[in-house]
MDAnalysis code that builds the backbone (N, CA, C; Angstrom):
import MDAnalysis as mda
import numpy as np

u = mda.Universe.empty(711, n_residues=237, atom_resindex=np.repeat(np.arange(237), 3), trajectory=True)
u.add_TopologyAttr("name", ["N", "CA", "C"] * 237)
u.add_TopologyAttr("resid", np.arange(1, 238))
u.add_TopologyAttr("resname", ["UNK", "UNK", "UNK", "UNK", "UNK", "UNK", "UNK", "UNK", "UNK", "UNK", "UNK", "UNK", "UNK", "UNK", "UNK", "UNK", "UNK", "UNK", "UNK", "UNK", "UNK", "UNK", "UNK", "UNK", "UNK", "UNK", "UNK", "UNK", "UNK", "UNK", "UNK", "UNK", "UNK", "UNK", "UNK", "UNK", "UNK", "UNK", "UNK", "UNK", "UNK", "UNK", "UNK", "UNK", "UNK", "UNK", "UNK", "UNK", "UNK", "UNK", "UNK", "UNK", "UNK", "UNK", "UNK", "UNK", "UNK", "UNK", "UNK", "UNK", "UNK", "UNK", "UNK", "UNK", "UNK", "UNK", "UNK", "UNK", "UNK", "UNK", "UNK", "UNK", "UNK", "UNK", "UNK", "UNK", "UNK", "UNK", "UNK", "UNK", "UNK", "UNK", "UNK", "UNK", "UNK", "UNK", "UNK", "UNK", "UNK", "UNK", "UNK", "UNK", "UNK", "UNK", "UNK", "UNK", "UNK", "UNK", "UNK", "UNK", "UNK", "UNK", "UNK", "UNK", "UNK", "UNK", "UNK", "UNK", "UNK", "UNK", "UNK", "UNK", "UNK", "UNK", "UNK", "UNK", "UNK", "UNK", "UNK", "UNK", "UNK", "UNK", "UNK", "UNK", "UNK", "UNK", "UNK", "UNK", "UNK", "UNK", "UNK", "UNK", "UNK", "UNK", "UNK", "UNK", "UNK", "UNK", "UNK", "UNK", "UNK", "UNK", "UNK", "UNK", "UNK", "UNK", "UNK", "UNK", "UNK", "UNK", "UNK", "UNK", "UNK", "UNK", "UNK", "UNK", "UNK", "UNK", "UNK", "UNK", "UNK", "UNK", "UNK", "UNK", "UNK", "UNK", "UNK", "UNK", "UNK", "UNK", "UNK", "UNK", "UNK", "UNK", "UNK", "UNK", "UNK", "UNK", "UNK", "UNK", "UNK", "UNK", "UNK", "UNK", "UNK", "UNK", "UNK", "UNK", "UNK", "UNK", "UNK", "UNK", "UNK", "UNK", "UNK", "UNK", "UNK", "UNK", "UNK", "UNK", "UNK", "UNK", "UNK", "UNK", "UNK", "UNK", "UNK", "UNK", "UNK", "UNK", "UNK", "UNK", "UNK", "UNK", "UNK", "UNK", "UNK", "UNK", "UNK", "UNK", "UNK", "UNK", "UNK", "UNK", "UNK", "UNK", "UNK", "UNK", "UNK", "UNK", "UNK", "UNK", "UNK", "UNK", "UNK", "UNK", "UNK"])
u.atoms.positions = np.array([
    [-53.752, 72.910, 58.906],
    [-52.914, 72.624, 60.074],
    [-52.410, 73.941, 60.645],
    [-52.624, 74.122, 61.935],
    [-52.180, 75.356, 62.581],
    [-50.671, 75.414, 62.651],
    [-50.159, 76.574, 63.048],
    [-48.713, 76.788, 63.089],
    [-48.030, 75.851, 64.072],
    [-48.646, 75.638, 65.242],
    [-47.989, 74.809, 66.250],
    [-47.842, 73.359, 65.790],
    [-48.899, 72.851, 65.129],
    [-48.814, 71.476, 64.661],
    [-47.918, 71.350, 63.437],
    [-47.848, 72.416, 62.656],
    [-46.876, 72.422, 61.542],
    [-45.445, 72.356, 62.084],
    [-45.181, 73.141, 63.153],
    [-43.853, 73.125, 63.781],
    [-43.552, 71.758, 64.374],
    [-44.558, 71.132, 65.021],
    [-44.335, 69.798, 65.607],
    [-44.078, 68.775, 64.512],
    [-44.811, 68.862, 63.390],
    [-44.582, 67.941, 62.277],
    [-43.185, 68.123, 61.690],
    [-42.767, 69.376, 61.521],
    [-41.406, 69.639, 61.029],
    [-40.360, 69.098, 62.012],
    [-40.620, 69.296, 63.296],
    [-39.711, 68.774, 64.324],
    [-39.638, 67.251, 64.263],
    [-40.788, 66.594, 63.989],
    [-40.800, 65.132, 63.851],
    [-39.973, 64.685, 62.657],
    [-40.107, 65.385, 61.532],
    [-39.324, 65.025, 60.352],
    [-37.819, 65.205, 60.612],
    [-37.493, 66.280, 61.327],
    [-36.072, 66.502, 61.651],
    [-35.553, 65.384, 62.550],
    [-36.379, 64.968, 63.527],
    [-35.976, 63.881, 64.414],
    [-35.756, 62.587, 63.640],
    [-36.660, 62.280, 62.728],
    [-36.511, 61.073, 61.913],
    [-35.227, 61.129, 61.097],
    [-34.943, 62.271, 60.489],
    [-33.728, 62.413, 59.674],
    [-32.474, 62.267, 60.537],
    [-32.480, 62.910, 61.724],
    [-31.308, 62.844, 62.604],
    [-31.064, 61.420, 63.078],
    [-32.148, 60.732, 63.473],
    [-31.992, 59.355, 63.957],
    [-31.515, 58.436, 62.844],
    [-32.021, 58.635, 61.629],
    [-31.547, 57.841, 60.499],
    [-30.062, 58.085, 60.244],
    [-29.640, 59.335, 60.330],
    [-28.215, 59.647, 60.132],
    [-27.369, 59.035, 61.240],
    [-27.876, 59.107, 62.488],
    [-27.128, 58.524, 63.603],
    [-27.014, 57.005, 63.487],
    [-27.978, 56.380, 62.820],
    [-27.983, 54.924, 62.691],
    [-27.265, 54.425, 61.436],
    [-26.655, 55.329, 60.676],
    [-25.925, 54.886, 59.494],
    [-24.770, 53.974, 59.904],
    [-24.658, 52.787, 59.285],
    [-23.650, 51.816, 59.760],
    [-22.213, 52.180, 59.409],
    [-21.993, 52.974, 58.366],
    [-20.627, 53.277, 57.946],
    [-20.009, 54.453, 58.712],
    [-20.761, 55.069, 59.610],
    [-20.211, 56.125, 60.464],
    [-19.994, 55.522, 61.855],
    [-18.752, 55.433, 62.267],
    [-18.429, 54.760, 63.529],
    [-18.776, 55.640, 64.727],
    [-18.831, 54.979, 65.880],
    [-19.133, 55.705, 67.121],
    [-18.018, 56.696, 67.465],
    [-16.768, 56.345, 67.132],
    [-15.663, 57.279, 67.392],
    [-15.804, 58.547, 66.556],
    [-16.309, 58.385, 65.298],
    [-16.519, 59.560, 64.453],
    [-17.605, 60.462, 65.051],
    [-18.686, 59.836, 65.537],
    [-19.738, 60.634, 66.165],
    [-19.244, 61.292, 67.447],
    [-18.393, 60.604, 68.172],
    [-17.862, 61.199, 69.396],
    [-17.012, 62.429, 69.080],
    [-16.225, 62.341, 68.004],
    [-15.446, 63.514, 67.593],
    [-16.354, 64.658, 67.166],
    [-17.509, 64.303, 66.545],
    [-18.470, 65.350, 66.171],
    [-19.093, 65.964, 67.419],
    [-19.446, 65.114, 68.393],
    [-20.063, 65.620, 69.615],
    [-19.100, 66.457, 70.461],
    [-17.810, 66.304, 70.201],
    [-16.813, 67.076, 70.953],
    [-16.453, 68.400, 70.280],
    [-17.206, 68.781, 69.251],
    [-16.953, 70.078, 68.630],
    [-17.179, 71.207, 69.632],
    [-16.550, 72.317, 69.376],
    [-16.617, 73.447, 70.307],
    [-18.031, 74.010, 70.435],
    [-18.798, 73.933, 69.360],
    [-20.152, 74.501, 69.418],
    [-21.029, 73.738, 70.402],
    [-20.833, 72.383, 70.470],
    [-21.612, 71.598, 71.424],
    [-21.172, 71.888, 72.856],
    [-19.891, 72.136, 73.040],
    [-19.426, 72.527, 74.380],
    [-20.015, 73.874, 74.802],
    [-20.190, 74.734, 73.819],
    [-20.788, 76.037, 74.132],
    [-22.275, 75.905, 74.447],
    [-22.957, 74.950, 73.761],
    [-24.391, 74.754, 73.990],
    [-24.696, 73.794, 75.144],
    [-23.703, 73.115, 75.672],
    [-23.954, 72.109, 76.704],
    [-24.612, 72.665, 77.964],
    [-24.306, 73.907, 78.421],
    [-25.014, 74.401, 79.619],
    [-26.509, 74.568, 79.412],
    [-26.930, 74.760, 78.153],
    [-28.348, 74.973, 77.868],
    [-29.036, 73.702, 77.371],
    [-28.283, 72.632, 77.198],
    [-28.837, 71.434, 76.585],
    [-29.910, 70.794, 77.460],
    [-29.633, 70.599, 78.749],
    [-30.612, 69.949, 79.629],
    [-31.897, 70.783, 79.752],
    [-31.709, 72.101, 79.872],
    [-32.892, 72.966, 79.965],
    [-33.728, 72.876, 78.702],
    [-33.088, 72.944, 77.534],
    [-33.812, 72.845, 76.278],
    [-34.465, 71.483, 76.106],
    [-33.776, 70.429, 76.552],
    [-34.315, 69.080, 76.414],
    [-35.605, 68.929, 77.231],
    [-35.533, 69.319, 78.500],
    [-36.727, 69.171, 79.345],
    [-37.839, 70.142, 78.936],
    [-37.452, 71.319, 78.443],
    [-38.481, 72.259, 77.945],
    [-39.216, 71.664, 76.758],
    [-38.468, 71.052, 75.845],
    [-39.104, 70.428, 74.684],
    [-39.992, 69.273, 75.101],
    [-39.569, 68.518, 76.101],
    [-40.405, 67.418, 76.594],
    [-41.716, 67.956, 77.156],
    [-41.629, 69.034, 77.934],
    [-42.849, 69.609, 78.501],
    [-43.793, 70.101, 77.407],
    [-43.238, 70.763, 76.384],
    [-44.074, 71.252, 75.281],
    [-44.754, 70.096, 74.564],
    [-43.980, 69.042, 74.277],
    [-44.555, 67.899, 73.573],
    [-45.590, 67.168, 74.420],
    [-45.345, 67.104, 75.735],
    [-46.333, 66.462, 76.617],
    [-47.636, 67.266, 76.635],
    [-47.515, 68.599, 76.704],
    [-48.717, 69.449, 76.687],
    [-49.478, 69.261, 75.385],
    [-48.750, 69.251, 74.254],
    [-49.417, 69.066, 72.962],
    [-50.029, 67.670, 72.852],
    [-49.337, 66.682, 73.413],
    [-49.876, 65.319, 73.381],
    [-51.166, 65.222, 74.194],
    [-51.149, 65.832, 75.387],
    [-52.364, 65.821, 76.222],
    [-53.508, 66.572, 75.527],
    [-53.186, 67.685, 74.875],
    [-54.204, 68.439, 74.136],
    [-54.775, 67.606, 72.990],
    [-53.891, 66.868, 72.308],
    [-54.353, 66.014, 71.210],
    [-55.240, 64.890, 71.741],
    [-54.888, 64.328, 72.891],
    [-55.716, 63.279, 73.500],
    [-57.096, 63.840, 73.863],
    [-57.085, 65.041, 74.410],
    [-58.359, 65.675, 74.770],
    [-59.226, 65.909, 73.542],
    [-58.602, 66.336, 72.421],
    [-59.357, 66.562, 71.202],
    [-59.932, 65.256, 70.650],
    [-59.134, 64.202, 70.724],
    [-59.622, 62.910, 70.245],
    [-60.811, 62.443, 71.073],
    [-60.685, 62.564, 72.394],
    [-61.807, 62.173, 73.247],
    [-63.039, 63.058, 73.013],
    [-62.751, 64.326, 72.717],
    [-63.856, 65.264, 72.488],
    [-64.667, 64.882, 71.260],
    [-63.956, 64.543, 70.139],
    [-64.663, 64.284, 68.889],
    [-65.062, 62.820, 68.727],
    [-64.609, 61.958, 69.637],
    [-65.020, 60.556, 69.553],
    [-65.970, 60.168, 70.683],
    [-66.440, 61.144, 71.474],
    [-67.345, 60.861, 72.574],
    [-68.755, 60.555, 72.097],
    [-69.576, 60.023, 72.966],
    [-70.962, 59.673, 72.580],
    [-71.815, 60.887, 72.234],
    [-71.555, 62.043, 72.881],
    [-72.341, 63.244, 72.591],
    [-72.106, 63.702, 71.163],
    [-70.868, 63.632, 70.727],
    [-70.553, 64.044, 69.348],
    [-71.192, 63.108, 68.348],
    [-71.224, 61.789, 68.661],
    [-71.860, 60.847, 67.753],
    [-73.374, 61.074, 67.654],
    [-73.966, 61.398, 68.770],
    [-75.415, 61.708, 68.734],
    [-75.694, 62.948, 67.903],
    [-74.819, 63.973, 68.067],
    [-74.996, 65.194, 67.260],
    [-74.834, 64.902, 65.782],
    [-73.900, 63.995, 65.460],
    [-73.693, 63.638, 64.050],
    [-74.871, 62.889, 63.481],
    [-75.518, 62.065, 64.298],
    [-76.696, 61.346, 63.818],
    [-77.893, 62.276, 63.653],
    [-77.982, 63.263, 64.564],
    [-79.102, 64.209, 64.469],
    [-78.941, 65.097, 63.262],
    [-77.718, 65.588, 63.041],
    [-77.432, 66.515, 61.937],
    [-76.490, 65.824, 60.954],
    [-76.976, 65.238, 59.881],
    [-76.113, 64.517, 58.937],
    [-75.045, 65.415, 58.329],
    [-75.322, 66.683, 58.168],
    [-74.308, 67.580, 57.589],
    [-73.109, 67.757, 58.520],
    [-73.321, 67.500, 59.795],
    [-72.244, 67.635, 60.776],
    [-71.357, 66.399, 60.831],
    [-71.762, 65.290, 60.187],
    [-71.016, 64.022, 60.275],
    [-69.628, 64.139, 59.631],
    [-69.618, 64.691, 58.422],
    [-68.320, 64.834, 57.732],
    [-67.402, 65.807, 58.475],
    [-67.962, 66.883, 58.935],
    [-67.151, 67.860, 59.686],
    [-66.594, 67.242, 60.965],
    [-67.393, 66.423, 61.648],
    [-66.935, 65.785, 62.889],
    [-65.827, 64.781, 62.623],
    [-65.986, 64.014, 61.547],
    [-64.933, 63.056, 61.206],
    [-63.650, 63.764, 60.782],
    [-63.757, 64.881, 60.131],
    [-62.565, 65.657, 59.768],
    [-61.845, 66.156, 61.011],
    [-62.627, 66.647, 61.994],
    [-62.033, 67.098, 63.250],
    [-61.373, 65.934, 63.991],
    [-62.050, 64.787, 63.986],
    [-61.487, 63.610, 64.646],
    [-60.199, 63.162, 63.971],
    [-60.191, 63.187, 62.614],
    [-58.981, 62.815, 61.878],
    [-57.819, 63.741, 62.226],
    [-58.092, 65.035, 62.266],
    [-57.033, 65.996, 62.600],
    [-56.548, 65.790, 64.038],
    [-57.496, 65.511, 64.951],
    [-57.096, 65.278, 66.342],
    [-56.217, 64.035, 66.454],
    [-56.588, 62.966, 65.755],
    [-55.766, 61.745, 65.775],
    [-54.413, 61.979, 65.120],
    [-54.444, 62.735, 64.000],
    [-53.162, 63.069, 63.357],
    [-52.265, 63.824, 64.307],
    [-52.814, 64.833, 65.007],
    [-52.024, 65.607, 65.970],
    [-51.546, 64.728, 67.125],
    [-52.374, 63.768, 67.523],
    [-51.970, 62.838, 68.586],
    [-50.771, 62.011, 68.152],
    [-50.814, 61.483, 66.940],
    [-49.695, 60.680, 66.449],
    [-48.431, 61.521, 66.274],
    [-48.619, 62.741, 65.741],
    [-47.449, 63.604, 65.533],
    [-46.781, 63.950, 66.861],
    [-47.572, 64.371, 67.837],
    [-46.997, 64.752, 69.129],
    [-46.438, 63.542, 69.867],
    [-47.154, 62.400, 69.790],
    [-46.665, 61.190, 70.474],
    [-45.364, 60.695, 69.890],
    [-45.279, 60.591, 68.563],
    [-44.039, 60.132, 67.935],
    [-42.907, 61.146, 68.123],
    [-43.237, 62.448, 68.114],
    [-42.201, 63.461, 68.353],
    [-41.611, 63.308, 69.758],
    [-42.495, 63.108, 70.758],
    [-42.017, 62.897, 72.126],
    [-41.190, 61.627, 72.230],
    [-41.692, 60.550, 71.608],
    [-40.976, 59.266, 71.657],
    [-39.614, 59.367, 70.978],
    [-39.568, 59.934, 69.778],
    [-38.306, 60.040, 69.053],
    [-37.339, 61.021, 69.717],
    [-37.875, 62.036, 70.403],
    [-37.003, 62.963, 71.139],
    [-36.249, 62.231, 72.250],
    [-36.963, 61.357, 72.967],
    [-36.316, 60.538, 73.996],
    [-35.357, 59.516, 73.379],
    [-35.790, 58.933, 72.267],
    [-34.929, 57.948, 71.591],
    [-33.657, 58.606, 71.085],
    [-33.762, 59.819, 70.543],
    [-32.590, 60.500, 69.999],
    [-31.571, 60.786, 71.097],
    [-32.050, 61.232, 72.246],
    [-31.134, 61.483, 73.365],
    [-30.451, 60.178, 73.796],
    [-31.247, 59.104, 73.840],
    [-30.685, 57.819, 74.232],
    [-29.666, 57.321, 73.221],
    [-29.940, 57.510, 71.947],
    [-29.004, 57.080, 70.901],
    [-27.684, 57.840, 71.005],
    [-27.782, 59.169, 71.238],
    [-26.562, 59.969, 71.387],
    [-25.758, 59.495, 72.601],
    [-26.453, 59.219, 73.708],
    [-25.771, 58.735, 74.913],
    [-25.101, 57.387, 74.662],
    [-25.827, 56.490, 73.978],
    [-25.260, 55.170, 73.686],
    [-24.067, 55.264, 72.732],
    [-24.132, 56.165, 71.760],
    [-22.998, 56.348, 70.848],
    [-21.767, 56.825, 71.602],
    [-21.962, 57.760, 72.546],
    [-20.834, 58.208, 73.361],
    [-20.280, 57.063, 74.201],
    [-21.172, 56.280, 74.799],
    [-20.720, 55.162, 75.624],
    [-20.001, 54.108, 74.789],
    [-20.532, 53.836, 73.597],
    [-19.875, 52.865, 72.712],
    [-18.491, 53.362, 72.298],
    [-18.385, 54.661, 72.000],
    [-17.083, 55.218, 71.619],
    [-16.099, 55.127, 72.774],
    [-16.564, 55.487, 73.986],
    [-15.684, 55.408, 75.154],
    [-15.269, 53.963, 75.419],
    [-16.257, 53.048, 75.319],
    [-15.946, 51.629, 75.534],
    [-14.983, 51.104, 74.484],
    [-15.173, 51.539, 73.235],
    [-14.264, 51.101, 72.166],
    [-12.852, 51.616, 72.408],
    [-12.735, 52.888, 72.827],
    [-11.408, 53.434, 73.121],
    [-10.764, 52.694, 74.293],
    [-11.586, 52.440, 75.336],
    [-11.046, 51.694, 76.479],
    [-10.662, 50.278, 76.070],
    [-11.514, 49.660, 75.237],
    [-11.206, 48.311, 74.766],
    [-9.946, 48.303, 73.908],
    [-9.803, 49.337, 73.068],
    [-8.582, 49.420, 72.247],
    [-7.356, 49.601, 73.135],
    [-7.498, 50.450, 74.179],
    [-6.387, 50.626, 75.108],
    [-6.049, 49.338, 75.845],
    [-7.118, 48.632, 76.297],
    [-6.889, 47.361, 76.982],
    [-6.289, 46.320, 76.044],
    [-6.758, 46.331, 74.783],
    [-6.199, 45.400, 73.815],
    [-4.726, 45.693, 73.557],
    [-4.407, 47.006, 73.471],
    [-2.993, 47.376, 73.285],
    [-2.163, 46.952, 74.490],
    [-2.709, 47.181, 75.713],
    [-1.997, 46.751, 76.909],
    [-1.851, 45.232, 76.949],
    [-2.927, 44.529, 76.531],
    [-2.863, 43.069, 76.520],
    [-1.828, 42.573, 75.514],
    [-1.822, 43.212, 74.323],
    [-0.822, 42.826, 73.321],
    [0.582, 43.108, 73.825],
    [0.748, 44.262, 74.476],
    [2.058, 44.593, 75.028],
    [2.457, 43.610, 76.125],
    [1.463, 43.264, 76.982],
    [1.754, 42.303, 78.049],
    [2.089, 40.932, 77.480],
    [1.330, 40.514, 76.445],
    [1.623, 39.225, 75.808],
    [2.996, 39.233, 75.144],
    [3.314, 40.358, 74.501],
    [4.624, 40.480, 73.862],
    [5.733, 40.455, 74.908],
    [5.507, 41.184, 76.025],
    [6.509, 41.179, 77.099],
    [6.636, 39.792, 77.711],
    [5.484, 39.117, 77.918],
    [5.520, 37.771, 78.485],
    [6.249, 36.804, 77.543],
    [5.971, 36.946, 76.225],
    [6.662, 36.103, 75.258],
    [8.158, 36.389, 75.258],
    [8.510, 37.688, 75.352],
    [9.924, 38.049, 75.394],
    [10.585, 37.508, 76.660],
    [9.861, 37.638, 77.802],
    [10.383, 37.100, 79.056],
    [10.548, 35.583, 78.976],
    [9.580, 34.932, 78.319],
    [9.681, 33.488, 78.186],
    [10.878, 33.098, 77.326],
    [11.063, 33.835, 76.230],
    [12.228, 33.556, 75.387],
    [13.528, 33.831, 76.137],
    [13.565, 34.950, 76.878],
    [14.760, 35.242, 77.670],
    [14.992, 34.176, 78.729],
    [13.872, 33.682, 79.323],
    [13.999, 32.636, 80.337],
    [14.560, 31.360, 79.731],
    [14.060, 31.023, 78.506],
    [14.584, 29.842, 77.838],
    [16.061, 30.000, 77.500],
    [16.412, 31.207, 77.013],
    [17.822, 31.460, 76.688],
    [18.686, 31.386, 77.951],
    [18.184, 31.995, 79.043],
    [18.924, 31.959, 80.303],
    [19.041, 30.531, 80.831],
    [17.919, 29.781, 80.702],
    [17.956, 28.393, 81.170],
    [18.949, 27.577, 80.344],
    [18.953, 27.808, 79.021],
    [19.896, 27.111, 78.169],
    [21.333, 27.505, 78.501],
    [21.509, 28.826, 78.762],
    [22.849, 29.291, 79.140],
    [23.293, 28.664, 80.455],
    [22.358, 28.594, 81.422],
    [22.685, 27.963, 82.706],
    [22.984, 26.477, 82.522],
    [22.205, 25.820, 81.634],
    [22.455, 24.405, 81.375],
    [23.819, 24.214, 80.730],
    [24.131, 25.074, 79.748],
    [25.460, 24.987, 79.128],
    [26.560, 25.278, 80.132],
    [26.294, 26.276, 81.003],
    [27.291, 26.601, 82.023],
    [27.463, 25.448, 83.007],
    [26.321, 24.803, 83.349],
    [26.421, 23.639, 84.242],
    [27.220, 22.519, 83.592],
    [26.963, 22.314, 82.280],
    [27.734, 21.297, 81.577],
    [29.216, 21.656, 81.546],
    [29.490, 22.944, 81.266],
    [30.890, 23.386, 81.245],
    [31.535, 23.244, 82.614],
    [30.763, 23.628, 83.668],
    [31.285, 23.503, 85.028],
    [31.498, 22.042, 85.394],
    [30.562, 21.169, 84.956],
    [30.715, 19.742, 85.236],
    [31.951, 19.187, 84.545],
    [32.122, 19.571, 83.263],
    [33.312, 19.121, 82.547],
    [34.586, 19.671, 83.189],
    [34.516, 20.946, 83.609],
    [35.674, 21.557, 84.261],
    [35.968, 20.882, 85.590],
    [34.893, 20.549, 86.321],
    [35.087, 19.854, 87.596],
    [35.701, 18.474, 87.389],
    [35.230, 17.780, 86.330],
    [35.815, 16.483, 86.027],
    [37.296, 16.623, 85.683],
    [37.591, 17.671, 84.882],
    [38.996, 17.905, 84.525],
    [39.821, 18.245, 85.766],
    [39.250, 19.118, 86.622],
    [39.967, 19.467, 87.851],
    [40.131, 18.261, 88.760],
    [39.091, 17.395, 88.783],
    [39.190, 16.191, 89.606],
    [40.309, 15.294, 89.111],
    [40.370, 15.141, 87.758],
    [41.454, 14.339, 87.184],
    [42.812, 14.964, 87.470],
    [42.883, 16.310, 87.318],
    [44.139, 16.995, 87.602],
    [44.532, 16.823, 89.073],
    [43.499, 16.894, 89.957],
    [43.767, 16.723, 91.386],
    [44.268, 15.321, 91.679],
    [43.616, 14.323, 91.072],
    [44.076, 12.945, 91.271],
    [45.484, 12.761, 90.732],
    [45.737, 13.398, 89.560],
    [47.081, 13.297, 88.980],
    [48.118, 13.956, 89.884],
    [47.753, 15.165, 90.370],
    [48.680, 15.868, 91.269],
    [48.864, 15.104, 92.579],
    [47.767, 14.483, 93.059],
    [47.886, 13.692, 94.292],
    [48.822, 12.517, 94.078],
    [48.693, 11.869, 92.890],
    [49.609, 10.766, 92.588],
    [51.052, 11.254, 92.495],
    [51.234, 12.396, 91.789],
    [52.589, 12.944, 91.686],
    [53.137, 13.347, 93.051],
    [52.245, 13.929, 93.898],
    [52.673, 14.310, 95.238],
    [53.078, 13.085, 96.062],
    [52.265, 12.006, 95.917],
    [52.604, 10.786, 96.634],
    [53.926, 10.217, 96.144],
    [54.114, 10.244, 94.796],
    [55.392, 9.753, 94.249],
    [56.555, 10.620, 94.723],
    [56.321, 11.970, 94.775],
    [57.368, 12.869, 95.255],
    [57.691, 12.604, 96.720],
    [56.603, 12.359, 97.519],
    [56.844, 12.041, 98.929],
    [57.631, 10.744, 99.074],
    [57.272, 9.755, 98.261],
    [58.026, 8.496, 98.299],
    [59.476, 8.725, 97.899],
    [59.646, 9.581, 96.842],
    [61.029, 9.864, 96.413],
    [61.792, 10.610, 97.497],
    [61.080, 11.553, 98.175],
    [61.748, 12.294, 99.252],
    [62.134, 11.361, 100.389],
    [61.187, 10.448, 100.763],
    [61.513, 9.514, 101.834],
    [62.684, 8.612, 101.431],
    [62.634, 8.190, 100.132],
    [63.755, 7.367, 99.661],
    [65.064, 8.148, 99.682],
    [64.972, 9.445, 99.254],
    [66.186, 10.270, 99.280],
    [66.697, 10.449, 100.704],
    [65.730, 10.696, 101.634],
    [66.136, 10.827, 103.041],
    [66.792, 9.553, 103.548],
    [66.217, 8.401, 103.137],
    [66.818, 7.129, 103.577],
    [68.216, 6.973, 103.000],
    [68.378, 7.307, 101.699],
    [69.706, 7.211, 101.081],
    [70.687, 8.168, 101.729],
    [70.185, 9.427, 101.994],
    [71.080, 10.397, 102.657],
    [71.489, 9.907, 104.037],
    [70.525, 9.296, 104.751],
    [70.849, 8.779, 106.087],
    [71.847, 7.638, 105.998],
    [71.637, 6.776, 104.986],
    [72.584, 5.665, 104.815],
    [73.962, 6.198, 104.454],
    [74.007, 7.183, 103.557],
    [75.297, 7.771, 103.182],
    [75.936, 8.459, 104.374],
    [75.069, 9.100, 105.222],
    [75.629, 9.755, 106.415],
    [76.227, 8.717, 107.361],
    [75.537, 7.602, 107.558],
    [76.088, 6.560, 108.421],
    [77.348, 5.963, 107.816],
    [77.279, 5.801, 106.462],
    [78.472, 5.270, 105.802],
    [79.654, 6.215, 105.920],
    [79.348, 7.543, 105.744],
    [80.424, 8.535, 105.864],
    [80.978, 8.563, 107.284],
    [80.049, 8.416, 108.252],
    [80.509, 8.408, 109.654],
    [81.399, 7.199, 109.938],
    [80.968, 6.033, 109.329],
    [81.790, 4.826, 109.508],
    [83.148, 4.989, 108.843],
    [83.139, 5.619, 107.636],
    [84.390, 5.841, 106.932],
    [85.299, 6.790, 107.708],
    [84.667, 7.824, 108.320],
    [85.485, 8.764, 109.112],
    [86.098, 8.056, 110.309],
    [85.274, 7.199, 110.942],
    [85.822, 6.450, 112.089],
    [86.933, 5.515, 111.635],
    [86.748, 4.846, 110.509],
    [87.776, 3.943, 109.997],
    [89.041, 4.718, 109.606],
    [88.782, 5.933, 109.031],
    [89.932, 6.772, 108.668],
    [90.689, 7.205, 109.910],
    [89.987, 7.559, 110.950],
    [90.662, 7.948, 112.196],
    [91.432, 6.772, 112.772],
    [90.847, 5.591, 112.726],
    [91.552, 4.407, 113.255],
    [92.823, 4.125, 112.456],
    [92.702, 4.185, 111.118],
    [93.863, 3.942, 110.267],
    [94.932, 5.006, 110.485],
    [94.416, 6.259, 110.707],
    [95.386, 7.331, 110.939],
    [96.134, 7.096, 112.239],
    [95.417, 6.610, 113.260],
    [96.115, 6.329, 114.529],
    [97.093, 5.171, 114.371],
    [96.689, 4.147, 113.635],
    [97.611, 3.034, 113.402],
    [98.821, 3.495, 112.618],
    [98.570, 4.414, 111.665],
    [99.704, 4.930, 110.889],
    [100.671, 5.679, 111.773],
    [100.096, 6.495, 112.669],
    [100.993, 7.208, 113.615],
    [101.728, 6.238, 114.515],
    [101.067, 5.217, 114.930],
    [101.742, 4.227, 115.792],
    [102.862, 3.546, 115.044],
    [102.600, 3.176, 113.794],
    [103.637, 2.530, 113.000],
    [104.814, 3.470, 112.784],
    [104.531, 4.750, 112.528],
    [105.618, 5.710, 112.363],
    [106.442, 5.822, 113.643],
    [105.708, 5.820, 114.752],
    [106.409, 5.923, 116.031],
    [107.268, 4.702, 116.264],
    [106.790, 3.530, 115.891],
    [107.576, 2.307, 116.073],
    [108.813, 2.299, 115.176],
    [108.655, 2.816, 113.970],
    [109.792, 2.857, 113.047],
    [110.832, 3.879, 113.479],
    [110.347, 5.002, 113.995],
    [111.305, 6.040, 114.403],
    [111.994, 5.663, 115.704],
    [111.505, 4.789, 116.541],
    [112.110, 4.401, 117.818],
    [113.381, 3.601, 117.626],
    [113.519, 2.501, 116.897],
    [114.759, 1.760, 116.696],
    [115.798, 2.584, 115.990],
    [115.387, 3.454, 115.104],
    [116.403, 4.267, 114.391],
    [117.124, 5.170, 115.338],
    [116.442, 5.736, 116.308],
    [117.083, 6.598, 117.275],
    [118.042, 5.813, 118.128],
    [117.736, 4.555, 118.464],
    [118.613, 3.755, 119.283],
    [119.908, 3.444, 118.578],
    [119.867, 3.209, 117.268],
    [121.089, 2.912, 116.500],
    [121.983, 4.105, 116.439],
    [121.440, 5.268, 116.379],
    [122.268, 6.472, 116.314],
    [122.986, 6.676, 117.620],
    [122.484, 6.271, 118.706],
    [123.163, 6.432, 119.991],
    [124.281, 5.428, 120.096],
])
């Protein structure tokens, strides 16, 4: 195996190992995302796309070369030469085997190189989605907790308002009774005042009658005194 195909085979083995490690179930996507965020990857990121496409071009060239070799050693001209020269048959099949081996190595290396990039991209997306989902779940839990708290506060407030309404209703009933009682007392007081006014008026009329009677008696008394004093004066003369 030449140096280039040895390098491609080694690259294929490395790709298989990396993909197997990336697919390990006990390593989470968040852990891989933290690994991908290392400073060394940030330093290599400007060269990553160039290296990726360069490797694709190299693998495509090697794949096309391997296809050409396979077609070369499996063509009808080669088979005729092998039939003409039996000693060339084993050598031709060895060349064909190596060409097919190189075709598989380059093809799988190209395929796994694309798969590895896709796996890394999907791991980053899964990690980002998981973080966003965790954030949304935390927000949802917080919103549910706030809604539950608001509901409990609403129930407490509603109960407080109901108790206050009951207290206000009882207070209104008490005030209504007090008002009716005061209205009755006020009516009784008004009746008593009217009765007092009537009694005072009657006493005033009675007092006025008594004063008039007293004045009449006083005048009669003066008249009687005058009558008594008149004959006495005549006797003295």
